[in-house]
N, CA, C and O atoms as a GROMACS GRO file, in nm:
protein
  316
    1UNK      N    1  15.536   1.154  12.382
    1UNK     CA    2  15.603   1.157  12.254
    1UNK      C    3  15.506   1.212  12.149
    1UNK      O    4  15.397   1.157  12.134
    2UNK      N    5  15.541   1.317  12.078
    2UNK     CA    6  15.450   1.377  11.980
    2UNK      C    7  15.426   1.283  11.863
    2UNK      O    8  15.514   1.206  11.823
    3UNK      N    9  15.307   1.293  11.809
    3UNK     CA   10  15.270   1.212  11.694
    3UNK      C   11  15.318   1.278  11.566
    3UNK      O   12  15.338   1.399  11.559
    4UNK      N   13  15.336   1.194  11.466
    4UNK     CA   14  15.371   1.244  11.334
    4UNK      C   15  15.255   1.327  11.281
    4UNK      O   16  15.140   1.290  11.305
    5UNK      N   17  15.279   1.436  11.209
    5UNK     CA   18  15.168   1.517  11.155
    5UNK      C   19  15.080   1.438  11.058
    5UNK      O   20  14.966   1.477  11.035
    6UNK      N   21  15.131   1.330  11.002
    6UNK     CA   22  15.051   1.249  10.910
    6UNK      C   23  14.957   1.155  10.982
    6UNK      O   24  14.868   1.097  10.919
    7UNK      N   25  14.972   1.138  11.112
    7UNK     CA   26  14.886   1.048  11.187
    7UNK      C   27  14.753   1.117  11.214
    7UNK      O   28  14.749   1.229  11.265
    8UNK      N   29  14.646   1.049  11.181
    8UNK     CA   30  14.512   1.104  11.205
    8UNK      C   31  14.485   1.105  11.355
    8UNK      O   32  14.522   1.010  11.424
    9UNK      N   33  14.422   1.208  11.405
    9UNK     CA   34  14.391   1.216  11.548
    9UNK      C   35  14.291   1.111  11.591
    9UNK      O   36  14.271   1.090  11.711
   10UNK      N   37  14.227   1.043  11.497
   10UNK     CA   38  14.127   0.944  11.533
   10UNK      C   39  14.185   0.803  11.545
   10UNK      O   40  14.110   0.706  11.554
   11UNK      N   41  14.318   0.792  11.547
   11UNK     CA   42  14.380   0.660  11.562
   11UNK      C   43  14.331   0.597  11.692
   11UNK      O   44  14.333   0.661  11.797
   12UNK      N   45  14.288   0.473  11.684
   12UNK     CA   46  14.239   0.402  11.801
   12UNK      C   47  14.302   0.264  11.804
   12UNK      O   48  14.342   0.213  11.699
   13UNK      N   49  14.311   0.202  11.922
   13UNK     CA   50  14.368   0.068  11.929
   13UNK      C   51  14.294  -0.031  11.839
   13UNK      O   52  14.359  -0.105  11.765
   14UNK      N   53  14.162  -0.034  11.843
   14UNK     CA   54  14.084  -0.119  11.753
   14UNK      C   55  14.039  -0.029  11.638
   14UNK      O   56  13.965   0.067  11.657
   15UNK      N   57  14.085  -0.062  11.519
   15UNK     CA   58  14.058   0.027  11.405
   15UNK      C   59  13.909   0.041  11.378
   15UNK      O   60  13.836  -0.057  11.366
   16UNK      N   61  13.867   0.165  11.370
   16UNK     CA   62  13.729   0.197  11.338
   16UNK      C   63  13.708   0.173  11.188
   16UNK      O   64  13.793   0.214  11.108
   17UNK      N   65  13.599   0.108  11.147
   17UNK     CA   66  13.582   0.078  11.005
   17UNK      C   67  13.571   0.201  10.915
   17UNK      O   68  13.592   0.190  10.794
   18UNK      N   69  13.538   0.316  10.970
   18UNK     CA   70  13.524   0.438  10.889
   18UNK      C   71  13.633   0.540  10.917
   18UNK      O   72  13.618   0.657  10.884
   19UNK      N   73  13.741   0.496  10.978
   19UNK     CA   74  13.851   0.587  11.012
   19UNK      C   75  13.911   0.653  10.888
   19UNK      O   76  13.942   0.772  10.890
   20UNK      N   77  13.927   0.576  10.782
   20UNK     CA   78  13.988   0.631  10.660
   20UNK      C   79  13.907   0.751  10.610
   20UNK      O   80  13.964   0.854  10.575
   21UNK      N   81  13.774   0.737  10.606
   21UNK     CA   82  13.689   0.845  10.558
   21UNK      C   83  13.695   0.966  10.651
   21UNK      O   84  13.694   1.081  10.606
   22UNK      N   85  13.701   0.940  10.781
   22UNK     CA   86  13.709   1.051  10.877
   22UNK      C   87  13.840   1.128  10.860
   22UNK      O   88  13.842   1.250  10.870
   23UNK      N   89  13.948   1.056  10.835
   23UNK     CA   90  14.076   1.123  10.811
   23UNK      C   91  14.074   1.204  10.682
   23UNK      O   92  14.134   1.311  10.674
   24UNK      N   93  14.004   1.151  10.581
   24UNK     CA   94  13.992   1.225  10.454
   24UNK      C   95  13.917   1.356  10.476
   24UNK      O   96  13.951   1.458  10.416
   25UNK      N   97  13.814   1.354  10.561
   25UNK     CA   98  13.742   1.478  10.592
   25UNK      C   99  13.835   1.576  10.662
   25UNK      O  100  13.837   1.695  10.628
   26UNK      N  101  13.910   1.528  10.756
   26UNK     CA  102  14.003   1.615  10.829
   26UNK      C  103  14.102   1.680  10.732
   26UNK      O  104  14.126   1.800  10.739
   27UNK      N  105  14.159   1.601  10.642
   27UNK     CA  106  14.253   1.655  10.542
   27UNK      C  107  14.186   1.757  10.453
   27UNK      O  108  14.242   1.863  10.425
   28UNK      N  109  14.064   1.725  10.407
   28UNK     CA  110  13.991   1.816  10.318
   28UNK      C  111  13.963   1.949  10.387
   28UNK      O  112  13.983   2.056  10.328
   29UNK      N  113  13.916   1.943  10.509
   29UNK     CA  114  13.885   2.066  10.582
   29UNK      C  115  14.010   2.150  10.602
   29UNK      O  116  14.006   2.272  10.584
   30UNK      N  117  14.120   2.087  10.638
   30UNK     CA  118  14.246   2.162  10.656
   30UNK      C  119  14.290   2.226  10.525
   30UNK      O  120  14.335   2.341  10.523
   31UNK      N  121  14.277   2.153  10.415
   31UNK     CA  122  14.320   2.203  10.285
   31UNK      C  123  14.230   2.315  10.233
   31UNK      O  124  14.272   2.396  10.150
   32UNK      N  125  14.106   2.320  10.282
   32UNK     CA  126  14.008   2.418  10.233
   32UNK      C  127  13.968   2.519  10.338
   32UNK      O  128  13.856   2.570  10.337
   33UNK      N  129  14.060   2.548  10.429
   33UNK     CA  130  14.037   2.652  10.531
   33UNK      C  131  13.908   2.629  10.610
   33UNK      O  132  13.837   2.723  10.646
   34UNK      N  133  13.880   2.501  10.638
   34UNK     CA  134  13.765   2.459  10.718
   34UNK      C  135  13.630   2.502  10.661
   34UNK      O  136  13.535   2.528  10.735
   35UNK      N  137  13.624   2.511  10.528
   35UNK     CA  138  13.497   2.541  10.462
   35UNK      C  139  13.428   2.408  10.432
   35UNK      O  140  13.463   2.339  10.336
   36UNK      N  141  13.332   2.374  10.514
   36UNK     CA  142  13.262   2.246  10.504
   36UNK      C  143  13.200   2.224  10.365
   36UNK      O  144  13.196   2.112  10.315
   37UNK      N  145  13.152   2.331  10.304
   37UNK     CA  146  13.087   2.320  10.174
   37UNK      C  147  13.181   2.262  10.067
   37UNK      O  148  13.134   2.202   9.970
   38UNK      N  149  13.312   2.280  10.083
   38UNK     CA  150  13.408   2.229   9.986
   38UNK      C  151  13.438   2.081  10.007
   38UNK      O  152  13.507   2.019   9.926
   39UNK      N  153  13.387   2.023  10.115
   39UNK     CA  154  13.419   1.884  10.148
   39UNK      C  155  13.296   1.794  10.150
   39UNK      O  156  13.298   1.687  10.210
   40UNK      N  157  13.190   1.836  10.084
   40UNK     CA  158  13.066   1.758  10.086
   40UNK      C  159  13.084   1.618  10.030
   40UNK      O  160  13.022   1.524  10.080
   41UNK      N  161  13.166   1.601   9.928
   41UNK     CA  162  13.185   1.469   9.869
   41UNK      C  163  13.248   1.372   9.969
   41UNK      O  164  13.205   1.257   9.979
   42UNK      N  165  13.350   1.417  10.042
   42UNK     CA  166  13.414   1.327  10.139
   42UNK      C  167  13.325   1.304  10.261
   42UNK      O  168  13.329   1.197  10.322
   43UNK      N  169  13.244   1.403  10.297
   43UNK     CA  170  13.148   1.386  10.406
   43UNK      C  171  13.044   1.280  10.366
   43UNK      O  172  13.006   1.197  10.448
   44UNK      N  173  13.001   1.284  10.242
   44UNK     CA  174  12.904   1.186  10.194
   44UNK      C  175  12.965   1.045  10.193
   44UNK      O  176  12.895   0.948  10.220
   45UNK      N  177  13.092   1.034  10.163
   45UNK     CA  178  13.160   0.904  10.167
   45UNK      C  179  13.160   0.848  10.310
   45UNK      O  180  13.144   0.728  10.330
   46UNK      N  181  13.177   0.935  10.409
   46UNK     CA  182  13.171   0.890  10.548
   46UNK      C  183  13.030   0.845  10.583
   46UNK      O  184  13.011   0.743  10.650
   47UNK      N  185  12.931   0.920  10.538
   47UNK     CA  186  12.791   0.880  10.563
   47UNK      C  187  12.762   0.742  10.504
   47UNK      O  188  12.696   0.659  10.567
   48UNK      N  189  12.812   0.717  10.382
   48UNK     CA  190  12.793   0.587  10.317
   48UNK      C  191  12.861   0.477  10.397
   48UNK      O  192  12.806   0.368  10.415
   49UNK      N  193  12.981   0.504  10.445
   49UNK     CA  194  13.053   0.406  10.526
   49UNK      C  195  12.973   0.376  10.653
   49UNK      O  196  12.956   0.260  10.689
   50UNK      N  197  12.926   0.479  10.719
   50UNK     CA  198  12.850   0.461  10.843
   50UNK      C  199  12.723   0.379  10.820
   50UNK      O  200  12.683   0.300  10.906
   51UNK      N  201  12.662   0.397  10.705
   51UNK     CA  202  12.539   0.324  10.674
   51UNK      C  203  12.564   0.173  10.658
   51UNK      O  204  12.472   0.093  10.670
   52UNK      N  205  12.688   0.135  10.630
   52UNK     CA  206  12.721  -0.006  10.610
   52UNK      C  207  12.738  -0.083  10.741
   52UNK      O  208  12.743  -0.206  10.739
   53UNK      N  209  12.748  -0.014  10.853
   53UNK     CA  210  12.777  -0.081  10.980
   53UNK      C  211  12.663  -0.062  11.079
   53UNK      O  212  12.595   0.041  11.077
   54UNK      N  213  12.642  -0.161  11.167
   54UNK     CA  214  12.535  -0.147  11.266
   54UNK      C  215  12.565  -0.033  11.365
   54UNK      O  216  12.680   0.000  11.393
   55UNK      N  217  12.459   0.024  11.415
   55UNK     CA  218  12.471   0.133  11.511
   55UNK      C  219  12.559   0.090  11.628
   55UNK      O  220  12.544  -0.020  11.682
   56UNK      N  221  12.651   0.177  11.666
   56UNK     CA  222  12.740   0.148  11.778
   56UNK      C  223  12.870   0.081  11.737
   56UNK      O  224  12.961   0.069  11.820
   57UNK      N  225  12.883   0.036  11.614
   57UNK     CA  226  13.005  -0.032  11.568
   57UNK      C  227  13.118   0.067  11.548
   57UNK      O  228  13.235   0.033  11.570
   58UNK      N  229  13.087   0.187  11.506
   58UNK     CA  230  13.188   0.288  11.475
   58UNK      C  231  13.172   0.409  11.565
   58UNK      O  232  13.068   0.475  11.564
   59UNK      N  233  13.275   0.438  11.643
   59UNK     CA  234  13.274   0.557  11.727
   59UNK      C  235  13.267   0.683  11.640
   59UNK      O  236  13.201   0.781  11.674
   60UNK      N  237  13.335   0.679  11.528
   60UNK     CA  238  13.336   0.793  11.435
   60UNK      C  239  13.195   0.825  11.386
   60UNK      O  240  13.160   0.941  11.368
   61UNK      N  241  13.114   0.723  11.366
   61UNK     CA  242  12.979   0.742  11.313
   61UNK      C  243  12.878   0.785  11.419
   61UNK      O  244  12.764   0.816  11.386
   62UNK      N  245  12.918   0.788  11.543
   62UNK     CA  246  12.823   0.820  11.650
   62UNK      C  247  12.761   0.959  11.632
   62UNK      O  248  12.646   0.980  11.672
   63UNK      N  249  12.833   1.053  11.574
   63UNK     CA  250  12.777   1.186  11.549
   63UNK      C  251  12.664   1.183  11.448
   63UNK      O  252  12.563   1.251  11.466
   64UNK      N  253  12.680   1.104  11.342
   64UNK     CA  254  12.574   1.088  11.243
   64UNK      C  255  12.455   1.015  11.304
   64UNK      O  256  12.340   1.049  11.276
   65UNK      N  257  12.482   0.916  11.389
   65UNK     CA  258  12.374   0.841  11.453
   65UNK      C  259  12.293   0.934  11.543
   65UNK      O  260  12.170   0.927  11.544
   66UNK      N  261  12.360   1.020  11.616
   66UNK     CA  262  12.291   1.116  11.703
   66UNK      C  263  12.209   1.214  11.620
   66UNK      O  264  12.096   1.248  11.657
   67UNK      N  265  12.264   1.258  11.509
   67UNK     CA  266  12.194   1.350  11.418
   67UNK      C  267  12.065   1.286  11.367
   67UNK      O  268  11.961   1.350  11.362
   68UNK      N  269  12.073   1.158  11.328
   68UNK     CA  270  11.955   1.087  11.279
   68UNK      C  271  11.849   1.072  11.388
   68UNK      O  272  11.730   1.089  11.362
   69UNK      N  273  11.894   1.042  11.511
   69UNK     CA  274  11.800   1.030  11.623
   69UNK      C  275  11.726   1.162  11.647
   69UNK      O  276  11.606   1.163  11.671
   70UNK      N  277  11.800   1.272  11.639
   70UNK     CA  278  11.738   1.404  11.659
   70UNK      C  279  11.638   1.434  11.549
   70UNK      O  280  11.533   1.491  11.577
   71UNK      N  281  11.669   1.398  11.425
   71UNK     CA  282  11.575   1.419  11.315
   71UNK      C  283  11.447   1.340  11.339
   71UNK      O  284  11.337   1.390  11.317
   72UNK      N  285  11.462   1.215  11.384
   72UNK     CA  286  11.346   1.131  11.411
   72UNK      C  287  11.262   1.189  11.524
   72UNK      O  288  11.139   1.187  11.518
   73UNK      N  289  11.327   1.241  11.626
   73UNK     CA  290  11.255   1.302  11.738
   73UNK      C  291  11.175   1.423  11.691
   73UNK      O  292  11.061   1.442  11.733
   74UNK      N  293  11.235   1.505  11.603
   74UNK     CA  294  11.164   1.622  11.551
   74UNK      C  295  11.045   1.582  11.465
   74UNK      O  296  10.942   1.649  11.468
   75UNK      N  297  11.060   1.475  11.387
   75UNK     CA  298  10.949   1.428  11.304
   75UNK      C  299  10.832   1.381  11.389
   75UNK      O  300  10.716   1.399  11.352
   76UNK      N  301  10.862   1.321  11.501
   76UNK     CA  302  10.760   1.261  11.587
   76UNK      C  303  10.697   1.363  11.683
   76UNK      O  304  10.595   1.333  11.745
   77UNK      N  305  10.754   1.479  11.694
   77UNK     CA  306  10.702   1.580  11.787
   77UNK      C  307  10.591   1.659  11.719
   77UNK      O  308  10.612   1.716  11.612
   78UNK      N  309  10.472   1.664  11.780
   78UNK     CA  310  10.362   1.743  11.720
   78UNK      C  311  10.399   1.890  11.712
   78UNK      O  312  10.459   1.944  11.805
   79UNK      N  313  10.363   1.952  11.604
   79UNK     CA  314  10.394   2.094  11.583
   79UNK      C  315  10.284   2.182  11.637
   79UNK      O  316  10.293   2.304  11.628
   0.00000   0.00000   0.00000
């Protein structure tokens, strides 16, 4: 059965605490022809939401968590 176009693709049985922000990013990107630069404010809101929860609590935030891990690895690697 097809989903309503208003339903966010990130709908999960157990609601992710940052789902609302992720859906706002999706809407912003669609409205702005996928130009990420036009959606920095909503992306920052998702980052703030992710910072409020422990690592692993939000599946949506796992991309930011991985990004942070990679930054830490680069900082620790001798140049």
